[in-house]
N, C-alpha and C positions, 0 to 999 in steps of 0.2 A: 837475079831470080826474088820474087818478092812473098811473104809471106805474110799472114793475119796475123796481129796482135791489139791487144787488148790497151786500150787510151783511154785517160780520163775523161768524162763528157762534162765538157762547158755547163749546157744548161740542156738535158734531155728532152725537157719538155718545152722549150722554146721554138717558135716558127724559123724553119728550115728557107732559104734564099729558094728554094724548088717548090716551097707547097706554099701558097700563102694566099688562096681562093677565101673568099667568103662564105661559109658554110651557114645557111640560114635555118629557119624551123622549120620550112618542108623536108631538108634534106635530115634534120634530126629526128622527124617522124619517120620516114623512110627507114632509117638506121634499125631504130626501136623497133619496128613495125615486122623487119627481117629479122631483126632477135626473138620476137615473142614466137618464129615457126622452127626456131634450132633445136626443139626436144619434144616440140609437142606429138610428133610421128611416132616417138619412141614411147611416151609416158602414155599414150591412147591406146595403143595396141596393147599394154601392160594392163591395162584396167579391165581387158577383156578377155584375156587370157584364158581363166576359169571357163564363161562362157563358150571361147572357140573349141574346149577339151569337149565339154557336154556337146557341141555340134559334130563332130569327130573329127577333129584334128588333133593327130596324134603328140603324145607326150614326148616323142622324140623332137615331130616339128616346132611345137611351142620352145622349146630347147633353143631350138637352134635360131628362133624368132628372138629370144633371149638375149643372145650372142652376137649376133649380126650384126647390130648397130654398132658397137665399139669396134669390132672388127673392120666395117667398114670403113669407119672412122680414120683410122690406121691407113689401111690400104689405098682406100680414093683419095685422103687427103696428103699421100704423097707424091700425087699428079698435080697441086694445085699448081706450082710450080710453073709448070708447064704452059698450064692454062692462061697463068700471069703473064708471061713474054708472050705468048701468043694474041690475047686480046683483051690485057689490062687487065688490072682488079675489078673496077666498075662495071664493063661487060660482063666478067667472070663472075661476079656478083649475082648479075641479072639471069645469066647461064643455068646458075646454083638453083636458084627460084623456079625455073622451069622445070628442071629435071624434079626438083621436089613435088613439084605440084602432080608432074606425070606418074609417078610414083604413089602420088596418096591415090589418085584414081586407079590406077593399074593393080593396087593390091583389096581394092573391093569387088574385084570382078570374078565370076564365079572358079572357083578350085583352088587348092592348097597349092600348086605351082604360081598361081597367079599374086594369091598372097606372099609370098615369098619373095619372088621376082620385084613387087611391086615395093615390100619393106626395102628391098636391096638397093631400089633406084632412089626412093625417097632419102634414105640414108646417105647415098653416094652426095644428092645434093646438098642433105647439111653439114656434108664432110668437105666441101669445097667450100661453104657460106662458112663454117667455121676458121678455117684458114684465110680466106678472105678478109672477112671482117676489122681484125686489126690493122691490117695494111687498109684500109679504106677510114679508121679511122684515126692513123697517123698521117697518111693522105691529105682528110678535108678539117680536119681537125688537132694540128701539130701545137696549139698553144692552150686542149681543152682533154688532152689523151687521159687521163686519169677521171677527170667527172665523166666522160663520155662514155669509159668503158666501164664505171660503175654503174651508170646509166643502163646499158645494154643489157649487161650481166644479170642485172636485177628482172628486168622485164623477161629476158630468157629463162629464169627460176620462175616468175609468174608464169608463162609460159607451158613449162613443167609440170607445175600444179594444176593448170587448167586443164590442160589434157589427161591427168590422173584421175582429174574430180569432174571434167562433165561428161566427159564420153560414156559413161555408162547410163546417167541420165538423159542424153541425146538418142543412144539405141533403143531405151523405153519410150519416149516420146514418138520415138518415128515408127515403132513396132520392127528393126530391122539392125542389125550389129552392123550392116555393110554402110546405112545410111549414115550410123553412128561415128565410124571411122571416117569415110568419105564429105562428110561437111567441113571438116578442117581444112581440105583441098582450098576452100573457100576465102581461108584466111591467108594461106600461100598466096592463092590471085591479088586477095587486095594488094599484099606485100611487093608485089611483083610490077603491079601498076601502078602503083607508089613510087618504088625507085629506078622505074622506067624511065624518067626527063632525066635521071643522074647518069645513066649509063650510055651516055654518048662516047663514041671513039675518039680516042687519042694517040697520042706516040706514048708509048710505054717505056721508063726509062729504065736502062739493064740496072741490074743490081751492083754494086761497088763489092759488095763480098760473095768471092767463087764458089761455087757447092762446096767444093771439095775441100777448100781450107774453112769453111763455114765447118763441116762436120769434125775438123781436127781441132776446133778452138773450145778450150776448157768454160768457158762462161755460156757458148753455145750450149754444150751438155750437161753443164748445172742447169741453165733453165729446163732443159729436154727433162732431165731427172726428177725437177721440181714439178711437171707437168703430168710426168707420168704418177707419181705418188700422190697427189693430190688426187686425179682420178681413180687411182684405185681406191683414195677412201669413200668417194664420190659412189665409185659403184659396187662397191661393196657394201657400202650403207643401205642403196638403192633393191640392191638384190634380198640381203639379208635381214637387215634390222628389223622387219616386221618376226622373223622368224624366232629371230634373240629373245623378244618380248613376250612372242608365242609360248617358248617353252620354258620362259622366266612367270607364268602361270597369265599371263594376258588372253583377252579373249582375240581373234583374228581381225575383228573390227577395231577394238583398242589397239591393236600393233600396228592398224594402217592409221590409225589416227597419229599414233606418234609418230608414224612416219612424214605425215601429212603436217605436222607441227616443226618437225626438225626443218622440214624445204623454208616455210613460210618463215619461221623465224630468222632463217638465212636471209631473205631479202634485203634487210636492211643495212645488214652487214656487207652484202652485196653490192650494195651501191655507196657504202661510206669508205671500205676496205679500199677501194682503188685511187678514190679521193686523196686519202691521207697518204697512198704512197707514190702519189705524181707530185707531193709537196715537199717529203724529204729528200736527203742526198741518199741514202743507203736503205733499201727496201727490207732487208737482212733481218732487224728487228721485229719490224711487223710481222714477218711470216715466223718467225718464231714463235710471238704470241698466238697470232693465231693458229698455230700447228700445236701447242702447249692447248688450248682447248679442245682441238681434237683428240690429243692422247687423253687428259680428264674423261674426256667422254667414254671410249673404249676402255680403260681403267674401268670406270662406272660402273659399264656394262660388265665389265672380267669380275667386278669384286662384290656388286651390290644391284644386276639388272631390275630388281622390284623395288626396292625402295628409291632407288633416286630414278626411278626410270623418266619421269617428265626431266629432271636437270640435265641427265645424259642426253637426251633428245634435242635438248635446247644448246647444248654445249658443240655438237656435232654439226648444227646448223650454221652455229655462227663462226665453227673454225671452217668452215666450207668456202670462206671468203678466201682463201686462198687460191681458189679457182679464178676472180677478176683480177688478182696481185700478179699472178704470173702470165695473165693474156697481155696485161698493162705491159709485164718486161718483155715483150715482142718485141713492143716499139720503145720504150727506154733504152732497152741495149745495141737498138741498129737506129744508121743516119735515117735511111730513105724508106718509104713505102714498099719499095721493092725488096730491099734489104729486109724488112719489116716479116714480106711475105714469105723470105726462103727461110727465115729462123721459124717462122708460123709454122711451116710445113714440115721441117725437121723436128721442132717442140711436139708437133699433137702428132703425127704420125708414128712415130717411136714412143712417144710417151701412152698413146691409145694402145698400142702395143703391149707393154708395161700392163696398164690397166685391165686388159682383157685376160689376162693371167689370174687380178686378183682373187675374184669371185670365185673361180674354179677351184682355187688354192684351199681358201678359206671353208669351202663347202667342202674340201677332203679332208682336212683336218678337224675339220665338226665332226664329219662320220667316220673316221679313223677314232676319234674321241670320244663319242658319244657326248660332247660337252661344246661347250662355248671359248673356254677358259684361255687354250692354248691360240686358236684365232685371235681375240684378242689380246693376248701379248704379242701377237707376233704386228698385229695392228700398230701399238705402244712402240714396239720398236721402229715400223715403219716411219713413226714422227720422229724417233732422233733421225734418219737417213734424211727426211725432209728440210728438218732444220739445216743441217749441212748444205743442201743443194742448193736452199734457201740465201744462206749468207754469204754463198758464192754468186749464188743468179744476182743477189741484191746489190751489186759493189758498182759503185755509181762511174761506171765502163761503156764505153759505145765499141761495139763489135766492129770490124772494117778498116781500118787505120792502116794503113801498107805501110812498112819502113823497109830499106835493103837489109837483107838474110844476111 
């Protein structure tokens, strides 16, 4: 009987003998265009929530729309490995874009049921792509995993900002919130057409890491916990940071600008952090440093939210670069693209379930205490947990080496 153990990685970023295809500029552009779509559906809807309320969408429905994406990422992401086994990662990514496009169109049809159903379908497409892109990068860019991970996560962040910033102007220019949302389907179609030439069928290699053994592996769980904690920070920030600043005395407009500043400042860090992580043997030190920035940001909001508002926003944006580093860990801790997809499925399905509770718990603590001190203190403590998970997840090992029990 065999068991899965961790063994030292000889060179985690070196091209494998099973994956040596040249990846041209067209493939790079296709991957980046896909990444551009991976948050637009979420942030574009968030930008119009107040307007939807004025148009008769109930507060309950609005709340469901805000929580639906992260829950969908967790539940649908768990099915991604089954898709990979059946049709492969390349065709799987094409399928995800078809689903995303269908959801973006469905949600602007008439009625609240269509809005909810379309949001779920669009987020289902994103959930599948979330899991598959790390495997795509591992498969097509085995010698440039760090650089490509940095590039696509930076573009993902830019897409997130674009959805938040441009949807209201688009709705005003067209005179319809439905058109303001629906126009983003054009971007998804463009990504699908660009990716289509690379979605040719071919034999799918079987993962060397068996699912049950992966779920018993401590390194796999460390990567999963790391994904969960950084996602918690991200969704708490997107949900509550404007409210923290508003309660500190800033206008709602200024609070929104501070959130946007945090996102924009994070973009260069998203690009640089995985490039650095791909060049070092142990990623734990980098994760600890970035987490320290995040913890300092929440501590500042706890102690002096008004006095250092711009500094705290900048620190939270920079510290969010743990996100591309943990995506890189999916590739660095595995040997093949199939194994990367398996670890990505585990990490994102469980990680997003962890993150789904973050904004809820923070909101409950705020309402129970009437302030933000206890929620911010909790987030600082989560930072310590993230450092511990990061040092385990960042160890230079590869999951999947089999030895006699």
